[in-house]
FIVEXFI-502921 format. One line per 5 residues: for each residue z, x, y of C-alpha. Coordinates in nm, 2 decimals. Last residue first. Layout:
N
Z X Y | ...
//
This chain:
122
3.50 -1.83 0.55 | 3.20 -1.60 0.46 | 3.21 -1.41 0.79 | 3.58 -1.32 0.75 | 3.54 -1.01 0.53
3.25 -0.90 0.75 | 3.50 -0.82 1.03 | 3.43 -0.45 1.05 | 3.20 -0.34 0.77 | 3.39 -0.37 0.44
3.47 0.00 0.45 | 3.60 -0.04 0.80 | 3.82 -0.33 0.71 | 3.96 -0.14 0.41 | 4.04 0.17 0.63
4.22 -0.05 0.89 | 4.41 -0.23 0.62 | 4.51 0.10 0.45 | 4.64 0.23 0.78 | 4.85 -0.09 0.83
4.98 -0.06 0.47 | 5.08 0.31 0.53 | 5.25 0.21 0.86 | 5.44 -0.07 0.69 | 5.54 0.17 0.41
5.65 0.44 0.66 | 5.86 0.18 0.84 | 6.02 0.06 0.52 | 6.08 0.42 0.39 | 6.25 0.51 0.72
6.46 0.19 0.71 | 6.58 0.29 0.36 | 6.66 0.64 0.49 | 6.85 0.53 0.80 | 7.17 0.45 0.61
7.19 0.81 0.48 | 7.19 0.97 0.82 | 7.03 1.31 0.78 | 7.16 1.45 1.11 | 6.79 1.50 1.22
6.74 1.13 1.13 | 7.04 1.03 1.34 | 6.89 1.21 1.64 | 6.56 1.03 1.58 | 6.73 0.68 1.58
6.58 0.57 1.92 | 6.21 0.67 1.86 | 6.14 0.37 1.64 | 6.31 0.12 1.87 | 6.10 0.27 2.16
5.78 0.23 1.96 | 5.86 -0.13 1.87 | 5.94 -0.20 2.24 | 5.60 -0.05 2.34 | 5.43 -0.25 2.07
5.57 -0.58 2.20 | 5.48 -0.49 2.56 | 5.13 -0.39 2.46 | 5.06 -0.72 2.28 | 5.21 -0.94 2.54
5.02 -0.76 2.82 | 4.69 -0.76 2.64 | 4.72 -1.14 2.59 | 4.79 -1.27 2.24 | 4.64 -1.48 1.97
4.90 -1.59 1.71 | 4.77 -1.92 1.57 | 4.95 -1.96 1.25 | 4.73 -2.04 0.95 | 4.80 -2.39 0.82
4.48 -2.54 0.97 | 4.27 -2.29 0.78 | 3.91 -2.25 0.90 | 3.97 -2.26 1.27 | 4.29 -2.07 1.25
4.11 -1.79 1.05 | 3.84 -1.77 1.32 | 4.10 -1.78 1.60 | 4.30 -1.50 1.43 | 3.99 -1.29 1.38
3.87 -1.33 1.74 | 4.22 -1.24 1.87 | 4.23 -0.92 1.65 | 3.88 -0.81 1.76 | 3.96 -0.85 2.13
4.30 -0.69 2.07 | 4.15 -0.38 1.91 | 3.97 -0.31 2.24 | 3.91 0.06 2.17 | 4.15 0.22 2.42
4.44 -0.01 2.33 | 4.39 0.05 1.96 | 4.38 0.43 2.02 | 4.69 0.42 2.23 | 4.87 0.21 1.97
4.77 0.47 1.70 | 4.90 0.75 1.92 | 5.24 0.58 1.95 | 5.25 0.53 1.57 | 5.15 0.90 1.52
5.44 1.00 1.75 | 5.69 0.78 1.56 | 5.58 0.92 1.22 | 5.60 1.27 1.36 | 5.96 1.22 1.48
6.06 1.06 1.15 | 5.92 1.36 0.96 | 6.09 1.60 1.19 | 6.42 1.42 1.16 | 6.42 1.40 0.78
6.75 1.58 0.74 | 6.82 1.95 0.71 | 7.03 1.93 0.40 | 6.74 1.84 0.16 | 6.53 2.13 0.30
6.79 2.39 0.19 | 6.97 2.55 0.49 | 6.84 2.89 0.60 | 6.65 2.75 0.90 | 6.96 2.58 1.04
7.16 2.90 1.04 | 7.48 2.91 0.84
//
């Protein structure tokens, strides 16, 4: 039977996984181009200065980009399994999608609150 005649539930979730990985990679490019790390490091140092228990996780550009490139590579690796509808990959796909959704929500909320204004009152 031809692939395009199969019901959607039998085709796998490869296209959705591929698009999620591509959007993740595009997101990293956007953050790198718009100095996200400068904002991130300032926020971490501010929080660390106000809360001694807060972990100090400031990074250099190279550390940050290397870590995200590894994460992107790990996300792209199981794409063939997603196209084959691997059952064990589905929970991982939901986890990654949830993390990406929460990250996007955090970016939107920060923008609504006016950049880093949430930390000015600390």
